[in-house]
RODO-2510 file (C-alpha; in nm, 4 decimals, decimal comma):
residues 584
     n   res          X          Y          Z
     1     x     5,3915    -1,0008    20,8626
     2     x     5,4146    -0,8455    20,5436
     3     x     5,3377    -0,4964    20,4729
     4     x     5,0110    -0,4285    20,2617
     5     x     5,0642    -0,4033    19,8929
     6     x     5,0239    -0,0584    19,7237
     7     x     4,8137    -0,1097    19,4099
     8     x     4,9452     0,2343    19,2836
     9     x     4,6411     0,3857    19,2422
    10     x     4,6822     0,6878    19,4765
    11     x     5,0453     0,7243    19,3909
    12     x     5,0210     0,9529    19,1083
    13     x     4,7347     1,2275    19,2351
    14     x     4,9379     1,2291    19,5388
    15     x     5,2937     1,3041    19,3644
    16     x     5,1181     1,5548    19,1674
    17     x     4,9868     1,7564    19,4503
    18     x     5,3251     1,7181    19,5987
    19     x     5,4637     1,8494    19,2864
    20     x     5,2393     2,1410    19,2813
    21     x     5,2879     2,2227    19,6464
    22     x     5,6682     2,2331    19,5782
    23     x     5,6493     2,4392    19,2509
    24     x     5,4621     2,7101    19,4730
    25     x     5,7251     2,6992    19,7061
    26     x     5,9907     2,7312    19,4481
    27     x     5,8196     3,0220    19,2737
    28     x     5,8102     3,2050    19,6171
    29     x     6,1789     3,1213    19,7070
    30     x     6,2613     3,2254    19,3350
    31     x     6,3670     2,8680    19,2481
    32     x     6,6086     2,8341    19,5464
    33     x     6,5743     2,5073    19,7662
    34     x     6,5827     2,6860    20,1106
    35     x     6,5643     2,3264    20,2897
    36     x     6,8835     2,2140    20,1000
    37     x     7,0630     2,5479    20,2243
    38     x     6,9287     2,5239    20,5820
    39     x     7,0527     2,1489    20,5918
    40     x     7,3966     2,2794    20,4717
    41     x     7,3920     2,5806    20,7670
    42     x     7,2846     2,3014    20,9941
    43     x     7,5346     2,0697    20,9236
    44     x     7,8137     2,3291    20,9212
    45     x     7,6899     2,4947    21,2298
    46     x     7,6514     2,1589    21,4464
    47     x     8,0131     2,0813    21,3633
    48     x     8,1309     2,4125    21,4293
    49     x     7,9497     2,4100    21,7813
    50     x     8,1503     2,0780    21,8863
    51     x     8,4807     2,2405    21,7685
    52     x     8,6241     2,4512    22,0501
    53     x     8,9556     2,4502    21,8849
    54     x     8,8309     2,5718    21,5932
    55     x     8,6115     2,8330    21,7804
    56     x     8,9127     2,9478    21,9595
    57     x     9,1225     2,9685    21,6548
    58     x     8,8412     3,2118    21,4833
    59     x     8,8222     3,4099    21,8114
    60     x     9,2064     3,4407    21,7691
    61     x     9,1839     3,5540    21,4119
    62     x     8,8887     3,8013    21,4938
    63     x     9,1079     3,9644    21,7699
    64     x     9,3890     3,9973    21,4960
    65     x     9,2018     4,1475    21,2433
    66     x     9,0550     4,4151    21,5040
    67     x     9,3862     4,4665    21,5727
    68     x     9,5220     4,5161    21,2375
    69     x     9,2118     4,7616    21,1343
    70     x     9,2719     4,9622    21,4756
    71     x     9,6389     4,9921    21,3623
    72     x     9,5263     5,0939    21,0239
    73     x     9,2816     5,3354    21,1121
    74     x     9,5437     5,5415    21,3907
    75     x     9,7801     5,5501    21,1202
    76     x     9,5212     5,6907    20,8859
    77     x     9,4227     5,9331    21,2054
    78     x     9,8227     6,0569    21,2414
    79     x     9,8764     6,0875    20,8806
    80     x     9,5354     6,2047    20,7221
    81     x     9,7191     6,3384    20,3982
    82     x     9,9598     6,1243    20,3474
    83     x     9,9792     5,7362    20,1886
    84     x     9,8739     5,4795    20,4677
    85     x     9,9557     5,1179    20,3267
    86     x     9,6261     4,9084    20,3361
    87     x     9,6535     4,6399    20,6220
    88     x     9,4686     4,4196    20,3460
    89     x     9,4491     4,3855    19,9402
    90     x     9,1156     4,3159    19,7691
    91     x     9,1434     4,0032    19,5320
    92     x     9,2941     4,0973    19,1655
    93     x     8,9720     4,0404    19,0400
    94     x     8,7777     4,2572    19,3020
    95     x     8,7889     4,6365    19,1568
    96     x     8,4969     4,7677    19,3791
    97     x     8,7461     4,9734    19,5666
    98     x     9,0178     5,0606    19,3068
    99     x     8,8814     5,4099    19,2674
   100     x     9,1201     5,6519    19,4587
   101     x     8,8304     5,8158    19,6526
   102     x     8,8459     5,4572    19,8473
   103     x     9,1899     5,5243    19,9722
   104     x     9,1114     5,8192    20,2167
   105     x     8,9475     5,7822    20,5501
   106     x     8,6637     5,7230    20,6465
   107     x     8,6031     5,5286    20,2974
   108     x     8,9454     5,3090    20,3220
   109     x     8,8672     5,2441    20,6871
   110     x     8,5098     5,1112    20,5663
   111     x     8,6403     4,8924    20,3051
   112     x     8,9434     4,7682    20,4796
   113     x     8,6867     4,6409    20,7789
   114     x     8,4761     4,4894    20,4837
   115     x     8,7629     4,3196    20,3701
   116     x     8,8798     4,1866    20,7042
   117     x     8,5436     4,0656    20,7836
   118     x     8,4779     3,8921    20,4553
   119     x     8,8112     3,7051    20,4938
   120     x     8,7141     3,5980    20,8551
   121     x     8,3889     3,4343    20,7274
   122     x     8,5774     3,2397    20,4594
   123     x     8,7632     3,1027    20,7713
   124     x     8,4716     3,0355    20,9641
   125     x     8,2853     2,8745    20,6666
   126     x     8,5668     2,6412    20,5650
   127     x     8,7870     2,3666    20,7063
   128     x     8,5237     2,2594    20,9767
   129     x     8,6043     1,8802    21,0271
   130     x     8,2845     1,6664    20,9527
   131     x     8,0915     1,8948    20,7371
   132     x     8,0035     1,7427    20,4120
   133     x     8,2153     1,8674    20,1110
   134     x     7,8822     1,9862    19,9181
   135     x     7,7426     2,1366    20,2401
   136     x     8,0672     2,3679    20,2991
   137     x     8,0848     2,4813    19,9533
   138     x     7,6950     2,6049    19,9519
   139     x     7,7418     2,7521    20,3057
   140     x     8,1099     2,9123    20,1760
   141     x     7,9363     3,0278    19,8710
   142     x     7,6052     3,1801    20,0225
   143     x     7,7812     3,3572    20,2903
   144     x     8,0058     3,5125    20,0411
   145     x     7,6731     3,6152    19,8332
   146     x     7,5202     3,7988    20,1315
   147     x     7,8432     3,9401    20,2429
   148     x     7,8674     4,0992    19,8926
   149     x     7,5256     4,2457    19,9407
   150     x     7,6228     4,4574    20,2434
   151     x     7,9527     4,5710    20,0714
   152     x     7,9937     4,9282    20,1634
   153     x     8,0111     4,9848    19,7804
   154     x     7,6744     4,9002    19,7425
   155     x     7,5217     5,1887    19,9258
   156     x     7,4892     5,5836    19,8377
   157     x     7,6199     5,6900    20,1776
   158     x     7,9406     5,4644    20,1984
   159     x     8,0519     5,4938    19,8247
   160     x     8,2901     5,8037    19,7827
   161     x     8,2133     5,7675    19,3878
   162     x     7,8553     5,8086    19,4372
   163     x     7,8894     6,0908    19,6834
   164     x     8,1295     6,2977    19,4652
   165     x     7,8964     6,2108    19,1542
   166     x     7,5762     6,3533    19,3453
   167     x     7,7773     6,6587    19,4534
   168     x     7,8733     6,7468    19,0920
   169     x     7,5222     6,6586    18,9271
   170     x     7,3369     6,7956    19,2398
   171     x     7,1807     6,4734    19,2325
   172     x     7,0558     6,4062    18,8630
   173     x     7,2687     6,0668    18,8865
   174     x     7,0201     5,9463    19,1261
   175     x     6,7210     6,0626    18,9791
   176     x     6,8426     5,8947    18,6343
   177     x     6,9275     5,5770    18,8410
   178     x     6,5891     5,5815    18,9763
   179     x     6,4194     5,6135    18,6387
   180     x     6,6354     5,3041    18,5039
   181     x     6,5227     5,1322    18,8389
   182     x     6,1361     5,1915    18,7687
   183     x     6,1952     5,0812    18,3780
   184     x     6,3653     4,7533    18,5090
   185     x     6,0813     4,6987    18,7693
   186     x     5,8268     4,7307    18,5104
   187     x     6,0064     4,5012    18,2780
   188     x     6,0687     4,2504    18,5287
   189     x     5,6828     4,2271    18,5737
   190     x     5,6073     4,2245    18,2154
   191     x     5,4521     4,5723    18,2168
   192     x     5,7180     4,7164    17,9706
   193     x     5,9358     4,5996    17,6738
   194     x     6,3067     4,5503    17,7526
   195     x     6,5760     4,6918    17,5370
   196     x     6,7459     4,3630    17,5453
   197     x     6,6054     4,1797    17,2453
   198     x     6,8178     4,1571    16,9454
   199     x     6,5321     4,0643    16,7217
   200     x     6,5325     4,3822    16,4798
   201     x     6,9191     4,3267    16,4228
   202     x     6,9574     3,9571    16,3521
   203     x     7,0356     3,8986    15,9986
   204     x     7,1305     4,2801    15,9858
   205     x     7,4311     4,3498    16,1971
   206     x     7,4164     4,0478    16,4323
   207     x     7,4025     3,6729    16,3040
   208     x     7,4536     3,8563    15,9520
   209     x     7,6832     3,6083    15,8057
   210     x     7,5172     3,5108    15,4649
   211     x     7,3729     3,1813    15,4359
   212     x     7,0364     2,9746    15,4062
   213     x     6,8033     2,7321    15,6279
   214     x     6,8812     2,3889    15,4355
   215     x     6,6741     2,1686    15,7093
   216     x     6,4484     2,2181    15,9820
   217     x     6,2535     1,9690    16,1968
   218     x     6,0672     2,0269    16,5325
   219     x     6,3966     2,1149    16,7031
   220     x     6,6473     2,2401    16,4875
   221     x     6,7071     2,4608    16,1770
   222     x     7,0508     2,3727    15,9869
   223     x     7,2245     2,7049    15,8336
   224     x     7,4717     2,6556    15,5510
   225     x     7,6667     2,9264    15,4844
   226     x     7,7462     3,0433    15,1654
   227     x     8,0989     3,0401    15,0364
   228     x     8,3363     3,3314    15,0250
   229     x     8,6506     3,1927    14,8559
   230     x     8,6450     3,0074    14,5119
   231     x     8,7565     2,6567    14,6553
   232     x     8,6913     2,5213    14,9920
   233     x     8,8005     2,2210    15,1935
   234     x     8,6466     1,9332    15,1027
   235     x     8,5579     1,8342    15,4802
   236     x     8,2965     2,0812    15,6292
   237     x     8,2452     2,1940    15,9732
   238     x     7,9307     2,1519    16,1900
   239     x     7,8933     2,3587    16,5005
   240     x     7,6349     2,2435    16,7701
   241     x     7,5931     2,5309    16,9872
   242     x     7,4601     2,5141    17,3187
   243     x     7,0550     2,5167    17,3608
   244     x     7,0912     2,7189    17,6771
   245     x     7,1474     3,0205    17,4682
   246     x     7,0860     3,1410    17,1082
   247     x     7,3457     3,0094    16,8293
   248     x     7,4462     3,3530    16,7149
   249     x     7,7063     3,4161    16,9709
   250     x     7,9157     3,2377    16,7147
   251     x     7,8276     3,4714    16,4485
   252     x     7,7877     3,7814    16,6543
   253     x     7,9096     4,0459    16,4593
   254     x     8,1106     4,1199    16,1417
   255     x     8,4845     4,1175    16,2609
   256     x     8,3836     3,9127    16,5670
   257     x     8,2314     3,6203    16,4065
   258     x     8,3765     3,2688    16,4306
   259     x     8,1324     3,1577    16,1601
   260     x     8,2498     3,4441    15,9350
   261     x     8,6303     3,3754    15,9991
   262     x     8,6016     3,0027    15,9179
   263     x     8,3945     3,0681    15,6140
   264     x     8,6564     3,3323    15,5113
   265     x     8,9338     3,0731    15,5504
   266     x     8,7695     2,8196    15,3075
   267     x     8,5597     2,6348    15,5050
   268     x     8,2295     2,4981    15,4215
   269     x     8,0335     2,5801    15,7566
   270     x     7,6703     2,4613    15,8915
   271     x     7,5495     2,5488    16,2006
   272     x     7,2499     2,4231    16,4155
   273     x     7,0025     2,6869    16,5440
   274     x     6,7851     2,5279    16,7942
   275     x     6,3991     2,5733    16,8713
   276     x     6,3358     2,7960    17,1791
   277     x     6,0940     2,5064    17,3450
   278     x     5,7780     2,5828    17,5128
   279     x     5,5447     2,3662    17,7226
   280     x     5,4587     2,1606    17,4116
   281     x     5,7878     2,0626    17,4163
   282     x     5,8213     1,9605    17,7542
   283     x     5,8620     1,5560    17,6847
   284     x     6,1510     1,6349    17,4657
   285     x     6,4398     1,4102    17,6187
   286     x     6,8111     1,4481    17,5851
   287     x     6,8401     1,1787    17,3594
   288     x     6,6117     1,3854    17,1174
   289     x     6,8759     1,6578    17,1284
   290     x     7,1346     1,3847    16,9785
   291     x     6,8953     1,2542    16,7309
   292     x     6,6877     1,5254    16,5965
   293     x     7,0000     1,7626    16,6477
   294     x     7,3224     1,6485    16,5820
   295     x     7,2636     1,3194    16,3930
   296     x     6,9867     1,4864    16,1728
   297     x     7,2449     1,7623    16,1095
   298     x     7,5271     1,5154    16,0125
   299     x     7,2681     1,3363    15,7738
   300     x     7,1818     1,6531    15,6004
   301     x     7,5414     1,7712    15,5715
   302     x     7,6080     1,4390    15,4048
   303     x     7,3523     1,4641    15,1431
   304     x     7,4500     1,8175    15,0701
   305     x     7,8392     1,8263    15,0867
   306     x     7,8770     1,4302    15,0302
   307     x     8,0662     1,2087    15,1998
   308     x     8,3468     1,3681    15,2947
   309     x     8,3913     1,3006    15,6993
   310     x     8,2643     1,6468    15,9140
   311     x     8,4736     1,8130    16,1359
   312     x     8,2426     1,8384    16,4580
   313     x     8,2485     2,1541    16,6735
   314     x     8,0567     2,1650    17,0019
   315     x     8,0470     2,4970    17,2405
   316     x     7,9313     2,4438    17,5825
   317     x     7,6483     2,2213    17,6488
   318     x     7,6719     2,1845    17,2820
   319     x     8,0111     2,0343    17,3351
   320     x     7,8627     1,7752    17,5691
   321     x     7,6213     1,6793    17,3108
   322     x     7,8660     1,6578    17,0636
   323     x     8,0964     1,4257    17,2788
   324     x     7,7586     1,2383    17,3495
   325     x     7,7125     1,1950    16,9536
   326     x     8,0704     1,1121    16,8768
   327     x     8,0978     0,8633    17,1204
   328     x     7,7891     0,6806    17,0333
   329     x     7,9069     0,7053    16,6719
   330     x     8,2284     0,5380    16,7884
   331     x     8,0575     0,2593    16,9569
   332     x     7,8774     0,1479    16,6326
   333     x     8,1849     0,2239    16,4027
   334     x     7,9879     0,5260    16,2278
   335     x     8,3094     0,6758    16,0648
   336     x     8,1794     1,0206    15,9487
   337     x     8,3909     1,2187    16,1692
   338     x     8,7360     1,3595    16,0739
   339     x     8,7877     1,5610    16,4134
   340     x     8,6021     1,7234    16,7171
   341     x     8,6513     2,0360    16,8847
   342     x     8,5301     2,1174    17,2061
   343     x     8,4752     2,4864    17,3146
   344     x     8,4413     2,5566    17,6530
   345     x     8,2579     2,1868    17,6647
   346     x     8,2708     1,9435    17,9527
   347     x     8,2821     1,5521    17,9693
   348     x     8,3758     1,4994    18,3255
   349     x     8,1441     1,6890    18,5649
   350     x     8,3072     1,6004    18,9041
   351     x     8,4683     1,9395    18,9627
   352     x     8,2173     2,1575    18,7344
   353     x     8,2848     2,4597    18,9566
   354     x     8,0167     2,6682    19,1777
   355     x     7,7634     2,6187    18,8910
   356     x     7,7654     2,2472    19,0103
   357     x     7,5744     2,4126    19,3983
   358     x     7,2715     2,4651    19,2094
   359     x     7,2403     2,0682    19,1345
   360     x     7,2113     1,9144    19,4831
   361     x     6,9548     1,6335    19,5064
   362     x     6,7264     1,8741    19,6968
   363     x     6,7641     2,1797    19,4355
   364     x     6,7451     1,9583    19,1571
   365     x     6,3992     1,7951    19,2544
   366     x     6,2677     2,1620    19,3340
   367     x     6,3730     2,2524    18,9880
   368     x     6,2186     1,9494    18,8326
   369     x     5,8834     2,0159    19,0087
   370     x     5,8827     2,3717    18,8905
   371     x     5,9132     2,2476    18,5143
   372     x     5,6358     1,9733    18,5963
   373     x     5,4113     2,2318    18,6402
   374     x     5,5049     2,4924    18,3473
   375     x     5,6832     2,2256    18,1147
   376     x     6,0141     2,4002    18,0501
   377     x     6,2688     2,5642    18,2914
   378     x     6,2325     2,9644    18,2340
   379     x     6,4927     3,1527    18,0745
   380     x     6,4947     3,4209    18,3641
   381     x     6,5972     3,1201    18,6217
   382     x     6,8971     3,0179    18,4375
   383     x     6,9879     3,3997    18,3780
   384     x     6,9549     3,4512    18,7452
   385     x     7,1747     3,1337    18,8248
   386     x     7,4525     3,2434    18,6251
   387     x     7,4586     3,5985    18,7367
   388     x     7,4856     3,4734    19,0726
   389     x     7,7834     3,3087    18,9985
   390     x     7,9222     3,6639    18,9349
   391     x     7,7005     3,8635    19,1430
   392     x     7,9705     4,1200    19,2726
   393     x     8,0082     4,1965    18,9142
   394     x     7,7356     4,1247    18,7353
   395     x     7,4345     4,2498    19,0014
   396     x     7,6035     4,4858    19,2471
   397     x     7,8507     4,6711    19,0563
   398     x     7,6066     4,7042    18,7688
   399     x     7,3636     4,8217    19,0071
   400     x     7,5601     5,0887    19,1656
   401     x     7,6726     5,1846    18,8217
   402     x     7,3164     5,2165    18,7047
   403     x     7,0918     5,3038    19,0053
   404     x     7,3496     5,5133    19,1853
   405     x     7,5767     5,6424    18,9669
   406     x     7,2966     5,7071    18,6955
   407     x     7,5380     5,5350    18,3886
   408     x     7,3728     5,3205    18,1494
   409     x     7,5318     5,2628    17,7940
   410     x     7,3243     5,1660    17,4928
   411     x     7,3659     4,7830    17,5058
   412     x     7,6022     4,6706    17,2561
   413     x     7,6078     4,3282    17,0679
   414     x     7,6885     4,0838    17,3240
   415     x     7,4656     4,2670    17,5750
   416     x     7,1513     4,2267    17,3366
   417     x     7,2729     3,8567    17,2770
   418     x     7,3255     3,7914    17,6803
   419     x     6,9368     3,9008    17,7007
   420     x     6,8129     3,6758    17,4388
   421     x     6,7599     3,3820    17,6535
   422     x     6,6312     3,0645    17,5864
   423     x     6,4245     2,7924    17,7789
   424     x     6,4779     2,4319    17,8559
   425     x     6,1955     2,1720    17,8203
   426     x     6,1535     1,9914    18,1396
   427     x     6,2506     1,6135    18,0647
   428     x     6,5609     1,6994    17,8868
   429     x     6,7022     1,9626    18,1209
   430     x     6,6044     1,6988    18,4019
   431     x     6,7898     1,4618    18,2393
   432     x     7,1107     1,6655    18,1757
   433     x     7,1555     1,7633    18,5323
   434     x     7,1101     1,4413    18,6889
   435     x     7,3309     1,2559    18,4259
   436     x     7,5801     1,5003    18,3834
   437     x     7,6331     1,7379    18,7205
   438     x     7,4762     1,4703    18,9802
   439     x     7,5731     1,1361    18,8794
   440     x     7,8623     1,2248    18,6131
   441     x     7,7223     0,9457    18,4096
   442     x     7,9173     1,0391    18,0899
   443     x     8,2684     1,0364    18,2302
   444     x     8,2411     0,7415    18,4327
   445     x     8,0610     0,5107    18,1491
   446     x     7,7153     0,4628    18,2602
   447     x     7,5382     0,6873    18,0226
   448     x     7,3476     0,4729    17,7610
   449     x     7,2611     0,5914    17,4234
   450     x     7,0023     0,3623    17,2270
   451     x     7,0424     0,1002    17,5503
   452     x     7,3899     0,0738    17,5283
   453     x     7,6656     0,2460    17,7358
   454     x     7,8866     0,4681    17,5443
   455     x     8,2510     0,5598    17,6506
   456     x     8,4461     0,8788    17,5750
   457     x     8,7535     0,6679    17,5656
   458     x     8,6484     0,5310    17,2261
   459     x     8,6444     0,8702    17,0667
   460     x     8,9700     0,8323    16,8602
   461     x     8,9661     1,1264    16,6170
   462     x     9,1900     1,4257    16,6837
   463     x     9,0747     1,6664    16,9079
   464     x     9,1124     2,0270    16,9896
   465     x     9,0037     2,1136    17,3567
   466     x     8,9451     2,5064    17,4430
   467     x     8,8922     2,6096    17,7864
   468     x     8,8854     2,9903    17,9258
   469     x     9,0789     3,1100    18,1905
   470     x     8,8156     3,2774    18,3851
   471     x     8,5280     3,0294    18,3221
   472     x     8,2824     3,0021    18,6020
   473     x     8,0266     2,7788    18,3862
   474     x     8,3132     2,5387    18,2491
   475     x     8,6253     2,5823    18,4972
   476     x     8,9313     2,5225    18,2789
   477     x     9,0825     2,2137    18,4967
   478     x     8,7180     2,0449    18,4451
   479     x     8,7695     2,0796    18,0705
   480     x     9,1171     2,0068    18,0950
   481     x     9,0433     1,6418    18,2000
   482     x     8,9181     1,5761    17,8240
   483     x     9,3100     1,5114    17,7591
   484     x     9,3179     1,2443    17,9974
   485     x     8,9890     1,0631    17,8750
   486     x     8,9534     1,1191    17,4869
   487     x     9,1283     0,8084    17,3054
   488     x     9,3250     1,0118    17,0370
   489     x     9,5520     1,3087    16,9861
   490     x     9,4366     1,6023    17,1603
   491     x     9,5636     1,9487    17,1376
   492     x     9,4525     2,1706    17,4611
   493     x     9,4053     2,5329    17,4493
   494     x     9,3665     2,7733    17,7475
   495     x     9,2409     3,1021    17,6396
   496     x     9,2399     3,4279    17,8142
   497     x     8,8619     3,5665    17,9023
   498     x     8,5770     3,4174    18,0260
   499     x     8,3026     3,1245    17,9165
   500     x     8,1986     3,3724    17,6224
   501     x     8,4629     3,6428    17,5962
   502     x     8,7451     3,3957    17,6029
   503     x     8,5539     3,1699    17,2589
   504     x     8,4482     3,4928    17,0934
   505     x     8,7911     3,6173    17,0725
   506     x     8,8788     3,7380    16,7226
   507     x     9,2321     3,7745    16,5927
   508     x     9,2314     4,1431    16,6212
   509     x     9,1456     4,1454    16,9675
   510     x     9,4485     4,3414    17,1407
   511     x     9,3405     4,1559    17,5031
   512     x     9,3403     3,7991    17,4019
   513     x     9,6463     3,5482    17,4557
   514     x     9,6274     3,1637    17,4833
   515     x     9,8533     2,8797    17,5752
   516     x     9,8777     2,5548    17,3917
   517     x     9,9483     2,2105    17,4632
   518     x     9,9917     1,8909    17,2100
   519     x     9,8811     1,5710    17,3898
   520     x     9,9401     1,3063    17,1800
   521     x     9,7763     0,9571    17,2026
   522     x     9,9715     0,7272    17,4881
   523     x    10,1140     1,0368    17,6033
   524     x    10,2397     1,0966    17,9530
   525     x     9,9658     1,3105    18,1341
   526     x    10,0281     1,6342    18,3004
   527     x     9,9002     1,8104    18,5882
   528     x     9,6988     2,0932    18,4663
   529     x     9,8430     2,3834    18,7244
   530     x    10,2032     2,2472    18,6666
   531     x    10,1450     2,2653    18,2959
   532     x    10,0260     2,6021    18,3275
   533     x    10,2574     2,7530    18,5564
   534     x    10,5371     2,5969    18,2982
   535     x    10,3831     2,7238    17,9751
   536     x    10,4044     3,1060    17,8972
   537     x    10,1168     3,2548    17,7019
   538     x    10,1089     3,3519    17,3613
   539     x     9,9656     3,6862    17,2490
   540     x     9,6694     3,6744    17,0298
   541     x     9,3408     3,5050    16,9667
   542     x     9,3582     3,0980    16,9896
   543     x     9,1496     3,1168    16,6506
   544     x     9,4376     3,1026    16,3939
   545     x     9,5848     2,7918    16,5871
   546     x     9,2604     2,6349    16,5482
   547     x     9,1907     2,6830    16,2012
   548     x     9,5375     2,5963    16,1072
   549     x     9,4697     2,2618    16,2925
   550     x     9,1126     2,2250    16,0924
   551     x     9,2909     2,2937    15,7708
   552     x     9,5268     2,0190    15,8157
   553     x     9,2153     1,7973    15,8564
   554     x     9,0310     1,9825    15,6045
   555     x     9,0807     1,7280    15,3045
   556     x     9,1875     1,8564    14,9384
   557     x     9,0411     2,1865    14,8285
   558     x     8,7146     2,1925    14,5677
   559     x     8,4591     2,4038    14,4092
   560     x     8,1957     2,5013    14,6866
   561     x     7,8983     2,2475    14,7079
   562     x     7,5569     2,4131    14,6366
   563     x     7,3496     2,5786    14,9373
   564     x     7,1389     2,2793    14,9934
   565     x     7,0193     1,9767    14,7745
   566     x     6,6486     1,9616    14,6731
   567     x     6,6972     1,6436    14,4888
   568     x     6,7969     1,4742    14,8444
   569     x     6,5251     1,6301    15,0437
   570     x     6,7196     1,9312    15,1760
   571     x     6,6020     2,2729    14,9586
   572     x     6,6740     2,5949    15,0843
   573     x     6,3774     2,6911    15,3175
   574     x     6,4761     3,0703    15,3630
   575     x     6,7761     3,2857    15,4531
   576     x     6,9762     3,3140    15,7461
   577     x     6,9542     3,3382    16,0243
   578     x     6,5923     3,1610    15,9983
   579     x     6,3275     3,1889    16,2271
   580     x     6,3702     2,9589    16,5284
   581     x     6,6486     3,2160    16,6518
   582     x     6,3749     3,4849    16,6131
   583     x     6,1453     3,3156    16,8932
   584     x     6,1256     3,4866    17,1980
***
């Protein structure tokens, strides 16, 4: 006997009710899928419960760590004024306990106990046979987050730096910190303005490179920058920034502006400024970002600059979109590209790092339901996810510095930009997360544009790929995969720094360094770790190497084109940085 047929009339109201219920639950949980996290911990705990050998191993490790700590404490007691070597050293990137005050007991014993406990929990949450890989990653990540929350450095009575500062200032640091905490709490609930807006500075000291908005549609403004040299390369540069951030990270300040640098080297530079979407834009699709973004910009560049091929540059998510556009163009023999440059942009998301922990089926379903109710993903949700990836530095250490030590410096340009976040349309963001992070459709040849599959291997124009060593959004081994995938000659640069600081590393940055690799078409592929270990870093920014490569692909020098082309329908609409970047 067959099941009764569902006429579908009750499906939509029921689905809407479920979405509303899930969205309410998501708001209460801070956007975190607690059910997904619970399932991961159940998977881990159940497999650990039936692994007596693993339990015995953990018990043995715990006994050894207690013995190490006891021996260390005894040595400290016997030589209170002498140097006692620690029984465990923090990781190189962990600076919480580097101050001299931490090296004397009882504080040295407290932080040593914490590090030993942290190490034990890492052993406990990993290498349990039978646990799903994604569940193990979730359990290890969130266990680390909770342990970092309980670090002795986070509390006034167990942090010797805070105690010393409080004694010196007779508690005034705590009063200042309380006022900062109150200000931030008021701003979080919308009862006060934050100082994290760069609006009044845009076009003056930030996003200040001279230019004109020469095209506008419902999704982008296209900025054409004024030339600063008498002649320019014939082939222009089109920059596609990420829509998850305001574009001016690439035009931050004079001296640290990638746009200014390129203009000063004789390139005609165009840059997309994405609209900050709201509820009315909920149905914008991922392909709209290609059509109304990259392709519309390419049409405008051709009308203004002429038929010369374009050097396409994509940053972060903009790099992924540049890859999508270039692969689709290759599929239909559209030869308007001279090259493609990808700055911390990924094409293969199989190993996308800890950001992928936020894109499980359970988490994504909850995020989609939250977005469906308001039409977009709130900028605070994305900012919170990124802060969790580096909570030790971006949350707890910052709270100690500001709320306990009472130190808060005026925000610089980078901090102002970092607070100037954007939203994501519901449909587009859901499609992006599912197609890229969850299914890896682009790298595996399943992604479709206009109904046709596109393939990254079809991109045969020269490529310059930049990754950064401490990138927690686009890990460099993931970006390195583009040297294996793309069909043409590839130059790979591994820059020092993080996702943003490594990209915005001007030539005069004394801390900058980079490694370079040329990977010609059909060359033997290299193991990324072996290549990195065998390649010495070069001092200085990667910018000059990239600009030299761009110059070789820039075509002959000629007189600069006019700003806009009114006869072709692209008249100047106003001064850079335009109006879309001002939208909160």
